[in-house]
Backbone as CSV, one residue per row, in Angstrom:
resi,resn,N_x,N_y,N_z,CA_x,CA_y,CA_z,C_x,C_y,C_z
1,MET,113.459,81.352,103.113,112.271,82.094,102.789,111.047,81.184,102.800
2,LEU,111.064,80.101,102.017,109.965,79.127,102.008,110.545,77.735,102.121
3,ASP,110.070,77.011,103.112,110.453,75.612,103.296,109.161,74.847,103.525
4,ALA,108.775,74.047,102.545,107.476,73.378,102.621,107.591,71.910,102.242
5,HIS,106.887,71.097,103.002,106.646,69.703,102.653,105.137,69.531,102.768
6,ILE,104.495,69.308,101.645,103.034,69.228,101.603,102.627,67.821,101.193
7,VAL,101.794,67.201,102.032,101.210,65.895,101.727,99.702,66.082,101.798
8,LYS,99.027,65.806,100.680,97.572,65.990,100.625,96.979,64.892,99.749
9,ALA,96.108,64.078,100.334,95.457,62.998,99.592,94.359,63.571,98.711
10,ARG,94.325,63.137,97.483,93.264,63.465,96.535,92.507,62.176,96.247
11,ARG,91.518,62.236,95.389,90.706,61.036,95.114,91.524,59.855,94.612
12,THR,92.382,60.087,93.626,93.069,58.962,92.987,94.584,58.950,93.213
13,PHE,95.111,59.935,93.937,96.550,59.995,94.173,96.818,60.876,95.396
14,THR,98.056,60.899,95.817,98.473,61.757,96.927,99.527,62.734,96.429
15,VAL,99.306,64.013,96.694,100.308,65.035,96.415,101.339,64.948,97.534
16,ASP,102.596,64.825,97.193,103.682,64.787,98.168,104.837,65.564,97.551
17,VAL,104.974,66.821,97.957,105.961,67.693,97.326,106.755,68.452,98.374
18,ARG,108.028,68.678,98.068,108.908,69.485,98.909,109.364,70.685,98.089
19,ILE,109.281,71.862,98.717,109.690,73.100,98.053,110.591,73.867,99.010
20,GLN,111.753,74.272,98.513,112.633,75.136,99.286,113.063,76.279,98.374
21,LEU,112.724,77.503,98.784,113.083,78.690,98.017,113.808,79.677,98.918
22,GLN,114.879,80.239,98.412,115.610,81.289,99.110,115.158,82.645,98.565
23,PRO,115.413,83.725,99.284,115.020,85.049,98.783,115.538,85.278,97.362
24,GLY,114.659,85.764,96.510,115.007,86.044,95.115,114.795,84.875,94.168
25,GLU,114.647,83.666,94.679,114.396,82.507,93.829,112.924,82.447,93.455
26,ARG,112.650,81.857,92.311,111.286,81.701,91.827,111.064,80.247,91.434
27,LEU,109.780,79.879,91.422,109.418,78.514,91.078,108.151,78.549,90.251
28,GLY,108.113,77.775,89.198,106.898,77.610,88.404,106.382,76.196,88.588
29,LEU,105.064,76.076,88.660,104.442,74.759,88.768,103.782,74.434,87.436
30,PHE,104.184,73.337,86.835,103.631,72.908,85.564,103.135,71.480,85.696
31,GLY,102.088,71.163,84.974,101.580,69.805,84.988,100.213,69.735,84.356
32,ALA,99.759,68.545,84.151,98.448,68.317,83.535,97.336,68.773,84.471
33,SER,96.178,68.998,83.908,95.004,69.324,84.720,94.774,68.202,85.723
34,GLY,94.529,68.578,86.971,94.272,67.585,88.006,95.516,66.990,88.629
35,ALA,96.699,67.523,88.296,97.942,66.953,88.810,98.280,67.415,90.224
36,GLY,97.605,68.467,90.725,97.846,68.909,92.088,98.446,70.293,92.223
37,LYS,98.589,71.036,91.125,99.177,72.378,91.202,98.356,73.296,92.098
38,SER,97.066,73.350,91.877,96.204,74.205,92.692,96.142,73.724,94.129
39,THR,96.234,72.427,94.346,96.260,71.881,95.707,97.476,72.402,96.457
40,ILE,98.623,72.398,95.811,99.851,72.894,96.433,99.691,74.374,96.800
41,LEU,99.225,75.178,95.853,99.053,76.608,96.109,98.000,76.864,97.182
42,SER,96.928,76.096,97.158,95.879,76.254,98.170,96.393,75.910,99.568
43,CYS,97.241,74.912,99.651,97.832,74.565,100.946,98.795,75.651,101.411
44,LEU,99.599,76.193,100.511,100.509,77.276,100.884,99.742,78.501,101.361
45,ALA,98.626,78.801,100.702,97.838,79.981,101.045,96.948,79.768,102.259
46,GLY,96.747,78.522,102.675,95.902,78.238,103.833,94.451,77.993,103.490
47,ILE,94.146,77.909,102.217,92.775,77.631,101.782,92.440,76.166,102.030
48,GLU,93.422,75.292,101.825,93.291,73.871,102.170,94.324,73.552,103.243
49,THR,94.057,72.550,104.022,94.981,72.102,105.059,95.656,70.823,104.597
50,PRO,96.985,70.794,104.594,97.666,69.544,104.230,97.310,68.424,105.218
51,ASP,97.417,67.193,104.760,97.213,66.047,105.647,98.428,65.822,106.538
52,ALA,99.594,66.202,106.032,100.844,66.052,106.775,101.861,67.013,106.179
53,GLY,102.987,67.140,106.864,104.064,67.988,106.372,104.280,69.201,107.236
54,GLU,104.881,70.210,106.631,105.225,71.431,107.348,105.378,72.549,106.327
55,ILE,104.928,73.746,106.684,105.100,74.915,105.815,105.598,76.060,106.669
56,VAL,106.779,76.573,106.321,107.359,77.728,106.995,107.689,78.758,105.923
57,PHE,107.189,79.983,106.126,107.422,81.069,105.178,107.922,82.275,105.956
58,ARG,109.150,82.712,105.671,109.741,83.871,106.346,109.589,83.791,107.873
59,ASP,109.987,82.695,108.437,109.928,82.474,109.890,108.510,82.431,110.449
60,HIS,107.495,82.350,109.600,106.110,82.169,110.040,105.725,80.721,109.800
61,ARG,105.342,80.020,110.844,104.878,78.645,110.681,103.437,78.710,110.189
62,LEU,103.209,78.233,108.959,101.881,78.239,108.366,101.162,76.915,108.558
63,PHE,101.928,75.839,108.728,101.362,74.518,109.011,102.451,73.688,109.642
64,PRO,102.187,72.884,110.656,100.915,72.734,111.351,100.680,73.877,112.342
65,VAL,99.470,73.935,112.818,99.010,74.947,113.772,99.546,76.310,113.365
66,GLY,99.111,76.733,112.202,99.653,77.946,111.626,98.864,79.194,111.924
67,LEU,99.203,80.210,111.175,98.553,81.506,111.299,97.176,81.479,110.664
68,PRO,96.236,82.243,111.213,94.941,82.390,110.543,95.142,83.036,109.176
69,LEU,94.204,82.811,108.275,94.322,83.336,106.912,94.622,84.826,106.882
70,TYR,93.927,85.612,107.701,94.083,87.056,107.623,95.444,87.541,108.136
71,GLN,96.201,86.686,108.827,97.519,87.072,109.328,98.655,86.550,108.448
72,ARG,98.337,85.786,107.436,99.388,85.205,106.596,100.021,86.264,105.709
73,PRO,101.350,86.232,105.598,102.047,87.261,104.820,102.142,86.932,103.329
74,LEU,101.185,86.163,102.827,101.168,85.837,101.406,99.719,85.787,100.936
75,ALA,99.559,85.793,99.630,98.206,85.781,99.069,98.195,84.907,97.820
76,TYR,97.005,84.517,97.419,96.837,83.604,96.286,95.610,84.041,95.509
77,LEU,95.789,84.341,94.248,94.677,84.705,93.385,94.199,83.432,92.701
78,THR,93.016,82.974,93.084,92.490,81.715,92.561,91.950,81.892,91.145
79,GLN,91.632,80.786,90.502,91.065,80.834,89.154,89.702,81.498,89.156
80,SER,88.935,81.330,90.209,87.639,81.987,90.354,87.825,83.234,91.194
81,ASP,87.045,84.280,90.911,87.243,85.525,91.650,86.653,85.492,93.061
82,TRP,85.646,84.675,93.331,85.038,84.506,94.645,84.632,85.829,95.300
83,LEU,84.081,86.741,94.518,83.596,87.994,95.089,82.300,87.748,95.847
84,PHE,82.019,88.613,96.797,80.755,88.572,97.515,79.765,89.413,96.719
85,PRO,78.787,88.786,96.047,77.910,89.530,95.139,77.046,90.574,95.835
86,HIS,76.760,90.407,97.105,75.918,91.347,97.830,76.691,92.568,98.331
87,LEU,78.027,92.577,98.158,78.861,93.696,98.594,79.271,94.553,97.402
88,SER,79.622,95.787,97.680,80.126,96.683,96.642,81.547,96.280,96.260
89,VAL,82.035,96.852,95.177,83.423,96.646,94.778,84.341,97.079,95.921
90,ALA,84.081,98.259,96.493,84.906,98.769,97.595,84.922,97.799,98.776
91,ASP,83.756,97.286,99.150,83.686,96.363,100.291,84.382,95.039,99.989
92,ASN,84.335,94.595,98.735,85.057,93.382,98.361,86.564,93.604,98.459
93,VAL,87.044,94.737,97.962,88.486,95.023,98.003,88.970,95.128,99.446
94,CYS,88.181,95.750,100.308,88.591,95.994,101.693,88.239,94.852,102.641
95,PHE,87.597,93.806,102.125,87.198,92.692,102.975,88.433,92.069,103.623
96,GLY,88.374,91.887,104.927,89.484,91.254,105.636,90.533,92.217,106.142
97,ILE,90.412,93.500,105.830,91.347,94.493,106.352,90.700,95.117,107.584
98,LYS,91.372,95.013,108.709,90.780,95.494,109.956,90.467,96.984,109.922
99,ASN,91.400,97.802,109.482,91.178,99.239,109.459,91.671,99.802,108.132
100,HIS,90.795,99.797,107.131,91.211,100.244,105.808,91.311,101.764,105.698
101,ASN,90.978,102.485,106.757,91.130,103.947,106.762,92.379,104.395,107.512
102,SER,93.222,103.471,107.930,94.429,103.829,108.676,95.456,104.474,107.751
103,ASP,96.433,105.145,108.369,97.492,105.798,107.594,98.182,104.790,106.687
104,GLY,98.346,105.152,105.470,99.015,104.302,104.494,98.098,103.307,103.816
105,THR,97.208,102.686,104.570,96.314,101.685,103.981,95.305,102.339,103.054
106,LYS,94.717,103.436,103.478,93.741,104.137,102.651,94.378,104.584,101.332
107,GLU,95.585,105.128,101.405,96.289,105.577,100.202,96.606,104.393,99.288
108,TRP,96.999,103.260,99.878,97.314,102.066,99.097,96.060,101.556,98.374
109,ILE,94.923,101.525,99.061,93.666,101.077,98.455,93.283,102.011,97.305
110,GLU,93.431,103.310,97.513,93.121,104.284,96.453,94.039,104.095,95.250
111,GLU,95.318,103.811,95.512,96.258,103.565,94.420,95.885,102.302,93.639
112,LEU,95.514,101.247,94.356,95.076,100.021,93.684,93.856,100.281,92.812
113,ALA,92.881,101.011,93.370,91.658,101.321,92.615,91.996,102.076,91.335
114,MET,92.930,103.019,91.433,93.305,103.799,90.258,94.070,102.932,89.243
115,ARG,95.077,102.223,89.712,95.914,101.419,88.807,95.129,100.299,88.113
116,LEU,94.135,99.759,88.806,93.349,98.661,88.235,92.045,99.155,87.607
117,ASP,91.928,100.467,87.460,90.783,101.093,86.801,89.457,100.689,87.438
118,LEU,89.409,100.804,88.767,88.208,100.433,89.512,87.461,101.638,90.088
119,THR,88.011,102.831,89.960,87.398,103.996,90.615,85.972,104.255,90.132
120,SER,85.699,104.052,88.854,84.336,104.299,88.360,83.347,103.219,88.814
121,LEU,83.862,102.092,89.274,83.023,100.970,89.724,82.946,100.877,91.244
122,TRP,83.654,101.714,91.947,83.909,101.570,93.370,82.655,101.305,94.200
123,ASN,81.557,101.963,93.877,80.325,101.813,94.660,79.316,100.869,94.024
124,GLU,79.680,100.241,92.916,78.787,99.299,92.233,78.715,97.981,92.997
125,SER,77.601,97.311,92.857,77.448,95.977,93.421,78.322,95.010,92.622
126,ALA,78.975,94.097,93.310,79.833,93.130,92.621,79.039,92.260,91.652
127,ARG,77.759,92.089,91.881,76.966,91.243,90.978,76.694,91.940,89.647
128,GLN,76.978,93.230,89.548,76.638,93.978,88.340,77.845,94.307,87.469
129,ILE,79.002,93.780,87.801,80.190,94.101,87.009,80.532,92.937,86.077
130,SER,81.347,93.231,85.080,81.715,92.212,84.085,82.736,91.235,84.657
131,GLY,82.980,90.166,83.925,83.959,89.166,84.356,85.363,89.732,84.458
132,GLY,85.757,90.562,83.495,87.082,91.182,83.535,87.217,92.143,84.696
133,GLN,86.164,92.895,84.959,86.172,93.805,86.098,86.257,93.008,87.403
134,ALA,85.545,91.898,87.477,85.580,91.053,88.673,86.987,90.525,88.928
135,ARG,87.719,90.166,87.870,89.099,89.686,88.035,89.970,90.789,88.617
136,ARG,89.765,92.030,88.152,90.557,93.150,88.676,90.207,93.435,90.138
137,VAL,88.933,93.291,90.492,88.521,93.463,91.893,89.177,92.386,92.750
138,ALA,89.175,91.155,92.286,89.807,90.062,93.032,91.309,90.313,93.196
139,LEU,91.949,90.821,92.157,93.372,91.148,92.240,93.609,92.260,93.262
140,ALA,92.761,93.285,93.238,92.883,94.385,94.208,92.689,93.870,95.633
141,ARG,91.707,92.995,95.830,91.467,92.441,97.169,92.684,91.659,97.642
142,MET,93.290,90.888,96.749,94.448,90.112,97.114,95.612,91.029,97.493
143,LEU,95.822,92.088,96.724,96.948,92.985,96.956,96.712,93.985,98.080
144,SER,95.475,94.184,98.475,95.139,95.212,99.465,95.837,94.995,100.805
145,ARG,96.123,93.758,101.149,96.798,93.444,102.412,98.311,93.539,102.303
146,ARG,98.806,93.859,101.124,100.252,93.960,100.867,101.004,92.680,101.213
147,PRO,100.583,91.572,100.612,101.215,90.288,100.945,102.656,90.236,100.446
């Protein structure tokens, strides 16, 4: 399912980790602040590029010469919500989806909006919502692609 060797140089140390997970297995990353946990997740998600190694997830080569972010079959909810403040909640949730009105996708987006209590905010500007609402929008955006 996941076979990864990630090497990424940081300012004062180098992250060098190997992860192998089979279907149904889970892994938790624990460590002090600055130990490289977010670096590992960012490399798996494609937000950062490892300096060396290899990442294969479900027969998809993610590194080296991997899939573009929008084609990756996984998602990562970062500590910051990274919403586009000039876009509506709806546009933030649907960002990166080629055809959000296609069969099944529209229903899935509507279900996310309902389950995450975003329907009343749907047309609001992202800059005008609360921090908790922004986290739910970021979660909906992450899940909208069905990673």
